[in-house]
Structures are given as C-alpha cells and as structure tokens.
SELOVEX-62541 format. One record per residue: x, y, z of N, C-alpha, C in turn; residue number from 1. Coordinates in Angstrom, 3 decimals, decimal comma. Example, Ala and Ser with C-alpha at 12.3 -4.5 7.8 and 13.67 -1.06 7.14 Angstrom:
<recs>
((13,190; -5,690; 7,800); (12,300; -4,500; 7,800); (13,200; -3,300; 7,800); 1) ((12,850; -2,250; 7,080); (13,670; -1,060; 7,140); (12,900; 0,030; 7,870); 2) 
</recs>
This chain:
<recs>
((-10,836; -2,858; -38,980); (-10,740; -2,430; -37,679); (-11,852; -1,994; -37,116); 1) ((-12,228; -0,995; -37,959); (-13,637; -0,242; -37,775); (-14,779; -1,244; -37,581); 2) ((-14,905; -2,370; -38,617); (-15,929; -3,215; -38,107); (-15,763; -4,007; -36,956); 3) ((-14,746; -4,437; -36,559); (-14,572; -4,940; -35,206); (-14,841; -3,882; -33,723); 4) ((-14,580; -2,748; -34,448); (-15,111; -1,828; -33,252); (-16,594; -1,743; -32,955); 5) ((-17,024; -1,659; -34,404); (-18,690; -1,636; -34,491); (-19,223; -2,844; -33,748); 6) ((-18,696; -3,979; -34,168); (-19,201; -5,060; -33,555); (-19,245; -5,167; -32,193); 7) ((-18,089; -4,974; -31,614); (-17,823; -4,897; -30,132); (-18,815; -4,029; -29,401); 8) ((-19,283; -2,960; -30,065); (-19,877; -1,965; -29,550); (-21,271; -2,212; -29,497); 9) ((-21,904; -2,845; -30,553); (-23,230; -3,375; -30,712); (-23,122; -4,542; -29,652); 10) ((-22,266; -5,460; -29,500); (-22,433; -6,660; -28,491); (-22,461; -6,005; -27,360); 11) ((-21,767; -5,078; -26,850); (-21,943; -4,406; -25,489); (-22,756; -3,542; -25,519); 12) ((-23,700; -3,141; -26,364); (-24,753; -2,125; -26,282); (-24,225; -1,017; -25,491); 13) ((-23,081; -0,389; -26,436); (-22,457; 0,728; -26,158); (-22,059; 1,654; -27,461); 14) ((-22,001; 2,925; -27,624); (-21,585; 3,612; -28,384); (-20,362; 3,245; -28,919); 15) ((-20,007; 3,554; -30,346); (-18,550; 3,729; -30,643); (-17,388; 4,440; -29,776); 16) ((-17,982; 5,738; -29,979); (-17,084; 6,551; -29,064); (-17,258; 6,134; -27,275); 17) ((-17,979; 5,528; -26,759); (-17,898; 4,924; -25,665); (-17,018; 4,005; -25,248); 18) ((-16,928; 3,060; -26,654); (-15,639; 2,337; -26,260); (-14,618; 2,686; -26,655); 19) ((-14,378; 3,582; -27,350); (-13,170; 4,323; -27,561); (-12,704; 5,114; -26,406); 20) ((-13,646; 5,847; -25,500); (-13,533; 6,520; -24,411); (-12,829; 5,404; -23,377); 21) ((-13,614; 4,396; -23,130); (-13,200; 3,270; -22,244); (-12,047; 2,870; -22,457); 22) ((-11,508; 2,512; -23,549); (-10,221; 2,100; -24,090); (-9,179; 3,220; -23,674); 23) ((-9,397; 4,219; -24,237); (-8,446; 5,316; -23,842); (-7,883; 5,559; -22,394); 24) ((-9,296; 5,507; -21,771); (-9,084; 5,523; -20,147); (-8,229; 4,361; -19,495); 25) ((-8,544; 3,150; -20,006); (-7,950; 2,286; -19,507); (-6,398; 2,064; -19,840); 26) ((-6,077; 2,632; -21,110); (-4,704; 2,681; -21,487); (-3,929; 3,724; -20,729); 27) ((-4,487; 4,702; -20,553); (-4,048; 5,879; -19,534); (-3,845; 5,462; -18,304); 28) ((-4,570; 4,621; -17,636); (-4,416; 4,240; -16,523); (-3,407; 3,289; -16,450); 29) ((-3,379; 2,445; -17,262); (-2,171; 1,307; -17,250); (-0,725; 1,977; -17,641); 30) ((-0,920; 2,768; -18,348); (0,674; 3,603; -18,297); (0,920; 4,837; -17,451); 31) ((0,201; 5,273; -16,786); (0,373; 6,195; -15,850); (0,929; 5,734; -14,415); 32) ((1,996; 5,973; -14,315); (2,627; 5,432; -12,871); (2,427; 6,362; -11,944); 33) ((2,017; 5,957; -10,843); (1,653; 6,778; -9,651); (2,714; 7,176; -8,935); 34) ((2,892; 8,638; -8,598); (3,848; 8,841; -7,815); (4,189; 8,904; -6,263); 35) ((2,955; 8,570; -5,753); (2,282; 8,518; -4,490); (2,558; 7,109; -4,042); 36) ((2,948; 6,596; -2,834); (3,327; 5,375; -2,275); (1,695; 4,820; -1,965); 37) ((1,596; 3,584; -1,896); (0,070; 2,962; -1,574); (-0,451; 3,592; -0,334); 38) ((0,259; 3,805; 0,913); (-0,139; 4,324; 1,847); (-0,939; 5,326; 1,864); 39) ((0,009; 6,384; 0,902); (-0,614; 7,661; 0,791); (-1,863; 7,751; -0,109); 40) ((-1,980; 6,892; -1,028); (-3,144; 6,634; -1,611); (-4,233; 6,491; -0,936); 41) ((-3,995; 5,360; -0,178); (-4,934; 4,834; 0,715); (-5,675; 6,068; 1,653); 42) ((-4,738; 6,957; 2,111); (-4,922; 7,920; 2,886); (-5,971; 8,963; 2,134); 43) ((-5,374; 9,236; 0,773); (-6,043; 10,317; 0,209); (-7,596; 9,712; -0,152); 44) ((-7,840; 8,721; -0,373); (-8,951; 7,782; -0,906); (-9,727; 7,677; 0,323); 45) ((-9,397; 7,521; 1,185); (-10,209; 7,019; 2,555); (-10,263; 8,165; 3,667); 46) ((-9,318; 8,754; 3,866); (-9,329; 9,728; 4,817); (-8,716; 9,318; 5,934); 47) ((-8,687; 10,129; 7,034); (-8,203; 9,531; 8,448); (-9,202; 8,954; 8,990); 48) ((-9,074; 7,625; 9,790); (-9,890; 6,901; 9,990); (-10,443; 7,394; 11,543); 49) ((-11,507; 7,211; 12,216); (-11,784; 7,601; 13,305); (-11,027; 6,995; 14,537); 50) ((-10,285; 7,763; 15,356); (-9,555; 6,994; 16,320); (-8,103; 7,089; 15,980); 51) ((-8,007; 7,915; 14,994); (-6,465; 8,003; 14,242); (-5,346; 8,507; 15,199); 52) ((-4,521; 7,972; 15,536); (-3,348; 8,477; 16,317); (-2,053; 8,284; 15,846); 53) ((-1,398; 9,224; 15,442); (-0,129; 9,439; 14,756); (0,826; 8,544; 15,687); 54) ((1,793; 7,910; 15,089); (2,836; 7,056; 15,448); (3,826; 8,196; 16,281); 55) ((3,983; 9,394; 15,784); (4,856; 10,267; 16,011); (4,209; 11,577; 17,022); 56) ((4,490; 11,697; 18,208); (3,732; 12,571; 18,875); (4,213; 14,113; 18,748); 57) ((5,295; 14,414; 18,118); (5,770; 15,608; 17,824); (5,517; 16,435; 16,260); 58) ((4,492; 16,052; 16,085); (4,099; 16,721; 14,923); (4,041; 18,163; 14,930); 59) ((4,364; 18,909; 13,881); (4,159; 20,266; 14,025); (3,018; 20,963; 14,109); 60) ((3,001; 22,055; 14,562); (1,535; 22,480; 15,107); (1,233; 23,101; 13,240); 61) ((0,602; 22,508; 12,608); (0,224; 23,125; 11,234); (-0,552; 24,314; 11,305); 62) ((-1,556; 24,593; 12,068); (-2,292; 25,634; 12,274); (-1,475; 26,890; 12,607); 63) ((-0,516; 26,812; 13,516); (0,349; 28,154; 13,575); (1,298; 28,145; 12,545); 64) ((1,819; 27,271; 11,598); (2,532; 27,447; 10,442); (1,699; 28,127; 9,593); 65) ((0,417; 27,604; 9,449); (-0,484; 28,224; 8,243); (-0,673; 29,700; 8,602); 66) ((-1,005; 30,143; 9,982); (-1,355; 31,465; 10,461); (0,006; 32,427; 9,989); 67) ((0,988; 31,979; 10,243); (2,313; 32,684; 10,116); (2,576; 32,935; 8,484); 68) ((2,480; 31,568; 7,828); (2,545; 32,080; 6,504); (1,592; 32,974; 5,919); 69) ((0,230; 33,065; 6,488); (-0,735; 33,890; 5,706); (-0,414; 35,364; 6,277); 70) ((0,039; 35,525; 7,353); (0,509; 36,723; 7,973); (1,614; 37,523; 6,930); 71) ((2,513; 36,578; 6,671); (3,534; 36,864; 5,810); (3,062; 37,397; 4,530); 72) ((2,127; 36,397; 3,813); (1,619; 36,869; 2,629); (0,772; 38,280; 2,608); 73) ((0,051; 38,270; 3,780); (-0,797; 39,503; 3,742); (0,278; 40,910; 3,775); 74) ((1,460; 40,826; 4,184); (2,478; 41,770; 4,210); (2,754; 42,019; 3,041); 75) ((3,171; 40,944; 2,448); (3,546; 41,082; 0,839); (2,524; 41,561; 0,086); 76) ((1,482; 41,181; 0,156); (0,492; 41,752; -0,537); (0,075; 43,283; -0,482); 77) ((0,270; 43,777; 0,793); (0,055; 45,047; 1,421); (1,400; 45,535; 0,513); 78) ((2,498; 45,281; 0,614); (3,600; 46,137; -0,150); (3,539; 46,043; -1,581); 79) ((3,176; 44,989; -2,047); (2,974; 45,107; -3,648); (1,802; 45,971; -4,092); 80) ((0,608; 46,190; -3,115); (-0,463; 47,127; -3,572); (0,089; 48,649; -3,410); 81) ((0,827; 48,881; -2,441); (1,596; 50,270; -2,135); (2,533; 50,381; -3,320); 82) ((3,363; 49,443; -3,755); (4,181; 49,687; -4,951); (3,508; 49,988; -6,071); 83) ((2,500; 49,283; -6,472); (1,681; 49,251; -7,728); (0,924; 50,511; -7,724); 84) ((0,303; 51,405; -6,375); (-0,249; 52,318; -6,616); (0,794; 53,611; -6,760); 85) ((1,847; 53,275; -6,236); (2,900; 54,159; -6,766); (3,273; 54,833; -7,996); 86) ((3,417; 53,559; -8,803); (3,721; 53,685; -10,356); (2,631; 54,802; -10,836); 87) ((3,299; 55,344; -11,901); (2,584; 56,397; -12,679); (1,564; 55,663; -13,653); 88) 
</recs>
C-alpha cells in the first residue's frame, strides 16, 4: 500500500502527506452530513443578494431584541460582580 501511495504522490507531484491530507478531507466531506438545508447553505455562502425582499413582512425587530437581551445581560453581569465582591 505504501508503494501505491508513493507512486500516486510522485505521479501527481504532491507529497505523501499531501495525498493523505486530501484523502482524509475527501473522506470526511463525504461522511459528514450537513444539518442545514440547501437554501440555508446557499444563504450562508452567498449572503443576501442586493434587492432582497423577504416574503414575510412581519419579521421581528432583531435590533430591538438584541438591545433587550444585552440590557438583561448587563444587569446579570452587574449582579454577579456585586455578589462576587461581597464574598470573603
């Protein structure tokens, strides 16, 4: 098997470790099932296209949600720091 690996590497002008690396990458890619649907993968790879208009007009206000969550986190952090400072 090692002779075959060396011959393949020499023929393709790549190192033995390069052949093994490519083989492992191909194997893992073939064996790894994506949990994301194709539409989501396309969006993640390409991003939103110019002129994108959502089909649903009543999307939540993510900026408001983010602000509310961050304010809550700030309060929890302040409480944690107060509790930590009170410990001997």
